[in-house]
C-alpha positions as CSV (number, residue, x, y, z in Angstrom):
1,X,-1.2,7.8,-14.5
2,X,-3.0,10.7,-12.9
3,X,-0.9,13.5,-11.4
4,X,-2.1,14.4,-7.9
5,X,-3.1,18.1,-7.8
6,X,-5.0,18.6,-4.6
7,X,-6.9,16.5,-2.1
8,X,-10.4,15.2,-2.9
9,X,-13.2,15.8,-0.5
10,X,-15.0,12.5,0.3
11,X,-18.3,12.8,2.2
12,X,-19.5,9.2,2.1
13,X,-19.0,5.8,0.5
14,X,-21.8,6.5,-2.0
15,X,-20.3,9.8,-3.0
16,X,-16.9,8.1,-3.4
17,X,-18.4,5.5,-5.7
18,X,-19.7,8.3,-7.9
19,X,-16.3,10.0,-7.9
20,X,-14.7,6.7,-9.1
21,X,-17.3,5.9,-11.8
22,X,-16.3,4.0,-13.9
23,X,-14.4,2.0,-11.4
24,X,-11.1,0.7,-12.8
25,X,-11.1,-3.2,-12.7
26,X,-8.1,-3.7,-10.3
27,X,-9.9,-1.5,-7.7
28,X,-12.3,-3.4,-5.4
29,X,-14.8,-2.6,-2.8
30,X,-14.2,-5.2,-0.1
31,X,-16.3,-6.1,2.9
32,X,-14.0,-5.9,5.8
33,X,-14.3,-6.8,9.5
34,X,-16.7,-4.8,11.7
35,X,-19.1,-4.2,8.8
36,X,-16.6,-1.9,7.1
37,X,-16.0,-1.4,3.4
38,X,-12.4,-1.2,2.3
39,X,-11.5,0.2,-1.1
40,X,-8.2,-0.7,-2.5
41,X,-6.4,-1.7,-5.6
42,X,-5.5,-5.4,-5.8
43,X,-2.6,-4.7,-8.2
44,X,-1.5,-1.9,-10.4
45,X,-1.8,-1.5,-14.2
46,X,-1.1,1.6,-16.3
47,X,-4.9,2.4,-16.2
48,X,-5.5,1.8,-12.5
49,X,-4.8,5.3,-11.3
50,X,-6.4,7.6,-13.9
51,X,-8.4,10.0,-11.7
52,X,-7.9,12.0,-8.5
53,X,-10.3,9.7,-6.7
54,X,-8.5,6.5,-7.8
55,X,-5.4,7.7,-6.0
56,X,-7.3,7.4,-2.7
57,X,-7.9,3.6,-3.3
58,X,-5.1,2.5,-1.1
59,X,-7.1,1.0,1.7
60,X,-9.5,3.8,2.5
61,X,-12.2,2.5,4.9
62,X,-15.8,3.3,5.5
63,X,-18.1,2.2,8.4
64,X,-21.4,0.3,8.0
65,X,-23.2,3.7,7.5
66,X,-20.8,4.8,4.7
67,X,-18.9,7.2,6.9
68,X,-15.2,7.6,6.1
69,X,-13.3,6.5,9.1
70,X,-9.7,5.9,7.9
71,X,-7.8,7.6,5.1
72,X,-4.3,6.4,4.5
73,X,-1.7,8.0,2.2
74,X,-2.8,8.6,-1.4
75,X,-1.1,6.5,-4.1
76,X,2.1,8.1,-5.3
77,X,4.8,6.9,-7.6
78,X,8.5,6.4,-8.2
79,X,10.6,9.3,-9.5
80,X,10.4,9.3,-13.3
81,X,6.9,7.7,-13.5
82,X,4.8,10.8,-13.2
83,X,7.4,13.5,-12.4
84,X,10.3,13.3,-14.8
85,X,12.1,16.0,-12.8
86,X,11.4,17.8,-9.6
87,X,12.3,21.4,-9.1
88,X,13.6,22.4,-5.7
89,X,11.1,25.3,-5.7
90,X,8.2,22.8,-5.6
91,X,9.5,20.9,-2.6
92,X,8.0,21.1,0.9
93,X,10.2,18.5,2.6
94,X,12.4,15.5,1.9
95,X,12.2,12.5,4.3
96,X,14.1,9.2,4.6
97,X,12.0,6.4,3.1
98,X,11.4,3.8,5.7
99,X,11.3,0.1,4.6
100,X,8.4,-1.2,6.7
101,X,4.7,-1.6,6.4
102,X,2.1,1.2,6.3
103,X,-0.3,1.3,9.2
104,X,-3.1,3.8,9.9
105,X,-5.6,4.6,12.6
106,X,-9.3,4.0,12.5
107,X,-12.0,5.2,14.9
108,X,-15.6,4.1,14.9
109,X,-18.5,6.3,16.1
110,X,-18.6,4.5,19.4
111,X,-14.9,5.6,19.8
112,X,-13.6,2.0,19.2
113,X,-10.0,2.5,18.1
114,X,-8.0,0.2,15.8
115,X,-5.0,0.0,13.6
116,X,-5.3,-1.3,10.1
117,X,-2.8,-2.2,7.3
118,X,-3.7,-1.5,3.7
119,X,-6.4,-4.1,3.3
120,X,-7.1,-5.6,6.8
121,X,-7.5,-5.1,10.5
122,X,-6.3,-8.6,11.1
123,X,-3.2,-8.9,8.9
124,X,0.0,-10.1,10.7
125,X,1.5,-6.6,10.6
126,X,-1.7,-4.9,11.9
127,X,-1.8,-7.3,14.8
128,X,1.9,-6.9,15.5
129,X,1.6,-3.1,15.4
130,X,-1.4,-3.2,17.7
131,X,0.4,-5.3,20.3
132,X,3.4,-2.9,20.2
133,X,1.1,0.1,20.7
134,X,-0.7,-1.7,23.6
135,X,2.5,-1.9,25.6
136,X,2.4,0.1,28.9
137,X,5.3,2.3,27.8
138,X,3.4,3.4,24.7
139,X,0.2,4.4,26.5
140,X,0.7,8.1,26.1
141,X,1.5,7.7,22.4
142,X,-1.7,5.6,22.0
143,X,-3.8,8.1,23.9
144,X,-2.8,10.9,21.4
145,X,-3.5,8.6,18.4
146,X,-6.9,7.8,19.8
147,X,-7.7,11.5,20.4
148,X,-6.8,12.4,16.9
149,X,-8.7,9.5,15.3
150,X,-11.9,10.3,17.2
151,X,-11.7,13.8,15.9
152,X,-12.0,12.6,12.3
153,X,-8.2,12.5,11.5
154,X,-6.1,9.6,10.3
155,X,-2.6,9.1,11.6
156,X,-0.5,7.2,9.0
157,X,2.6,5.4,10.4
158,X,5.3,3.0,9.2
159,X,5.8,-0.1,11.3
160,X,9.3,-1.4,11.4
161,X,10.7,-4.3,13.4
162,X,13.4,-6.9,13.4
163,X,10.9,-9.6,12.4
164,X,9.2,-7.4,9.8
165,X,12.2,-7.0,7.6
166,X,11.7,-6.3,3.9
167,X,15.3,-5.4,2.9
168,X,16.6,-2.9,5.4
169,X,17.3,-4.3,8.9
170,X,15.8,-2.5,11.9
171,X,17.1,-3.5,15.4
172,X,14.1,-2.0,17.3
173,X,10.4,-2.3,16.9
174,X,8.8,1.1,16.2
175,X,5.8,3.0,14.8
176,X,7.0,6.1,13.1
177,X,4.4,8.8,12.3
178,X,4.6,9.8,8.6
179,X,1.6,12.1,8.1
180,X,-1.8,13.1,9.5
181,X,-4.8,13.6,7.2
182,X,-8.2,15.1,7.6
183,X,-10.7,12.3,6.7
184,X,-13.2,14.6,5.0
185,X,-10.9,16.9,3.0
186,X,-7.9,14.6,2.6
187,X,-5.6,17.5,3.5
188,X,-2.2,16.7,5.1
189,X,-2.2,18.7,8.3
190,X,0.7,17.1,10.3
191,X,2.5,20.4,11.0
192,X,-0.7,22.1,12.2
193,X,-1.5,19.2,14.6
194,X,1.9,18.9,16.2
195,X,2.0,22.7,16.6
196,X,-0.9,22.2,19.1
197,X,1.1,20.0,21.4
198,X,0.9,16.2,21.0
199,X,4.4,15.6,22.4
200,X,4.3,11.8,21.8
201,X,3.2,12.3,18.1
202,X,6.1,14.8,17.7
203,X,8.6,12.5,19.4
204,X,7.6,9.6,17.0
205,X,7.4,11.8,13.9
206,X,9.6,11.2,10.9
207,X,12.2,14.0,10.7
208,X,12.7,16.0,7.4
209,X,16.2,16.0,6.0
210,X,18.2,19.1,5.4
211,X,19.1,18.3,1.8
212,X,18.0,19.4,-1.7
213,X,16.6,17.2,-4.5
214,X,19.9,17.4,-6.3
215,X,21.8,16.3,-3.2
216,X,19.3,13.5,-2.6
217,X,19.7,12.1,-6.1
218,X,23.5,12.5,-5.9
219,X,23.5,10.5,-2.6
220,X,21.7,7.5,-4.1
221,X,24.7,5.7,-5.6
222,X,26.6,5.5,-2.4
223,X,23.6,4.8,0.0
224,X,23.5,1.4,1.8
225,X,21.3,0.0,4.5
226,X,18.6,2.6,3.5
227,X,15.8,2.5,1.0
228,X,15.9,6.0,-0.3
229,X,13.9,9.2,0.0
230,X,10.4,10.6,-0.1
231,X,10.0,14.0,-1.6
232,X,6.9,15.9,-0.5
233,X,5.8,18.6,-2.9
234,X,4.0,21.9,-2.1
235,X,0.7,20.4,-3.3
236,X,1.3,17.4,-0.9
237,X,1.9,15.0,-3.7
238,X,4.9,12.8,-3.1
239,X,7.6,11.1,-5.0
240,X,9.7,8.0,-4.1
241,X,13.3,7.6,-5.0
242,X,15.1,4.4,-4.1
243,X,18.8,3.8,-4.1
244,X,20.5,1.1,-6.3
245,X,21.6,-0.9,-3.2
246,X,18.0,-1.3,-2.2
247,X,16.7,-2.1,-5.6
248,X,19.3,-4.7,-6.2
249,X,18.5,-6.5,-2.9
250,X,14.8,-6.2,-3.5
251,X,15.0,-9.3,-5.7
252,X,16.3,-7.4,-8.7
253,X,19.5,-8.6,-10.2
254,X,21.2,-8.5,-13.6
255,X,19.1,-11.5,-14.6
256,X,15.6,-12.4,-13.7
257,X,13.3,-15.3,-14.3
258,X,9.6,-15.5,-15.3
259,X,8.7,-16.6,-11.8
260,X,10.5,-13.7,-10.2
261,X,8.4,-11.3,-12.2
262,X,5.2,-13.1,-11.3
263,X,6.2,-13.2,-7.6
264,X,7.0,-9.4,-7.6
265,X,3.6,-8.7,-9.1
266,X,1.9,-10.8,-6.4
267,X,4.0,-9.1,-3.7
268,X,3.0,-5.7,-5.1
269,X,6.6,-4.8,-5.7
270,X,6.8,-5.0,-9.5
271,X,7.2,-1.2,-9.9
272,X,10.5,-1.4,-8.1
273,X,11.7,-4.4,-10.2
274,X,10.6,-2.6,-13.4
275,X,12.5,0.5,-12.4
276,X,15.7,-1.4,-11.7
277,X,15.4,-3.3,-15.0
278,X,14.9,-0.1,-16.8
279,X,18.0,1.3,-15.2
280,X,20.1,-1.6,-16.6
281,X,18.5,-1.3,-20.1
282,X,16.9,-4.7,-19.8
283,X,14.4,-5.9,-22.4
284,X,10.9,-5.5,-20.8
285,X,8.7,-7.2,-23.3
286,X,8.1,-10.5,-21.4
287,X,7.8,-8.6,-18.1
288,X,4.9,-6.6,-19.5
289,X,3.3,-9.7,-21.0
290,X,3.4,-11.5,-17.6
291,X,2.0,-8.4,-15.9
292,X,-1.0,-8.4,-18.3
293,X,-1.5,-12.2,-18.0
294,X,-1.6,-12.0,-14.2
295,X,-3.9,-9.0,-14.3
296,X,-6.4,-10.8,-16.5
297,X,-6.3,-14.1,-14.6
298,X,-6.7,-12.6,-11.2
299,X,-9.6,-10.3,-12.3
300,X,-11.3,-13.4,-13.7
301,X,-10.9,-15.3,-10.4
302,X,-12.2,-12.3,-8.4
303,X,-15.2,-12.0,-10.6
304,X,-16.1,-15.7,-10.3
305,X,-15.6,-15.8,-6.5
306,X,-17.7,-12.7,-6.0
307,X,-20.4,-14.1,-8.3
308,X,-20.6,-17.5,-6.6
309,X,-20.6,-15.9,-3.2
310,X,-23.4,-13.5,-4.1
311,X,-25.5,-16.3,-5.5
312,X,-25.1,-18.7,-2.5
313,X,-24.4,-16.4,0.5
314,X,-27.8,-17.1,2.0
315,X,-26.8,-20.7,2.7
316,X,-25.7,-21.8,6.2
317,X,-22.0,-22.1,6.6
318,X,-22.2,-26.0,6.5
319,X,-24.3,-26.0,3.3
320,X,-22.2,-23.4,1.7
321,X,-19.0,-25.4,2.5
322,X,-20.6,-28.6,1.1
323,X,-21.7,-26.8,-2.0
324,X,-18.2,-25.6,-2.9
325,X,-15.9,-28.1,-1.2
326,X,-14.7,-29.4,-4.6
327,X,-14.4,-26.0,-6.2
328,X,-10.9,-24.9,-7.2
329,X,-11.5,-21.6,-5.4
330,X,-12.9,-23.2,-2.2
331,X,-10.4,-21.5,0.2
332,X,-11.3,-18.0,-1.3
333,X,-15.0,-18.8,-1.2
334,X,-14.8,-19.7,2.5
335,X,-12.7,-16.7,3.3
336,X,-15.3,-14.5,1.7
337,X,-18.1,-16.2,3.6
338,X,-16.4,-16.1,7.0
339,X,-14.5,-12.8,6.9
340,X,-16.2,-10.8,4.1
341,X,-12.7,-10.5,2.4
342,X,-10.2,-12.8,0.9
343,X,-6.5,-12.6,-0.2
344,X,-6.5,-13.5,-3.8
345,X,-2.9,-12.6,-4.3
346,X,-1.7,-14.9,-1.5
347,X,-3.9,-17.7,-2.8
348,X,-2.5,-17.2,-6.3
349,X,1.1,-17.3,-5.0
350,X,0.5,-20.5,-3.2
351,X,-1.4,-22.3,-6.0
352,X,-0.3,-20.9,-9.3
353,X,3.0,-19.2,-9.0
354,X,4.8,-22.4,-10.2
355,X,3.0,-22.1,-13.5
356,X,5.7,-19.6,-14.3
357,X,9.0,-21.1,-15.3
358,X,12.5,-20.4,-14.0
359,X,13.5,-19.4,-17.5
360,X,15.7,-16.3,-17.6
361,X,14.0,-13.5,-19.4
362,X,15.9,-10.3,-18.6
363,X,19.6,-9.6,-18.6
364,X,21.4,-6.3,-18.4
365,X,22.6,-4.7,-21.7
366,X,25.3,-2.8,-19.8
367,X,28.7,-4.3,-19.9
368,X,29.6,-2.6,-16.6
369,X,26.9,-4.5,-14.7
370,X,29.0,-7.7,-14.3
């Protein structure tokens, strides 16, 4: 995995494609709503993030003319994956890690303003966050977000709500500002922006904690009802550290089944599961085999769906539906035709997850874990 050094300047979709060349297979250029192109990884392998540009493939979005209009957080990793240790002298800030869904702002040239999740403008969480922001009491907050977005900046937030619970329970619905990025340069300029006013942004901004790295790590074993910490380094790379309480509840226990591993992969949470299994000295061989099996199978499906769509996309909707109505991937083909995008991981979970057995494959080698 590539270690983030500094932000990458991205001037256009075409230039970004050149920066990525050769494009790692799990990274896809997807046609999104409103004639956008969304670039994101479908799932993660050891070779997905091997360049500075690939770290930006976390839902970065371009308009119909190839202009970059939304730049969410770059991809960063769990403590121990890239950074084996973190020296306090490298640290810019330490924040609580919120257990919600990442949402970011997007503004088009005509100043149309929208919120987007990693891969979609119309996901359940993007719609819920938009409805929350559209409430009268949030009008001033929205006005500041719109102003920044139309100036070529992306505001990245975490959406938390009682009905959007991952593990940690939140009693109130909220959009918390995490960072602000310059779309062109990729620089994180949150402090500079809030120093210019923006009272509502400042009010909803995640607050840094007055602790050191050593203190944060020491706190993990006794933390409950929290996910962990985000460590932001001086070069603006970040590191996630999660507490054992969270990892255990995030479907990671002292034993785990084939289907649990497959489901974690499809939910894009396998990194957390692997970290927890590593911490209990579990044998990882079958976990890695399942990860590779799923990677190969999903890439094969994506390739076939895209090829069939390209070959027949000129057909009318009716003729297209008749052509593929008996095809195993009919739902994906229709999503591609109607929306320009499709959720292969969701389809796979509904249709093929049960191919994986309930056979236990991992168990702790630590006697103290019982």
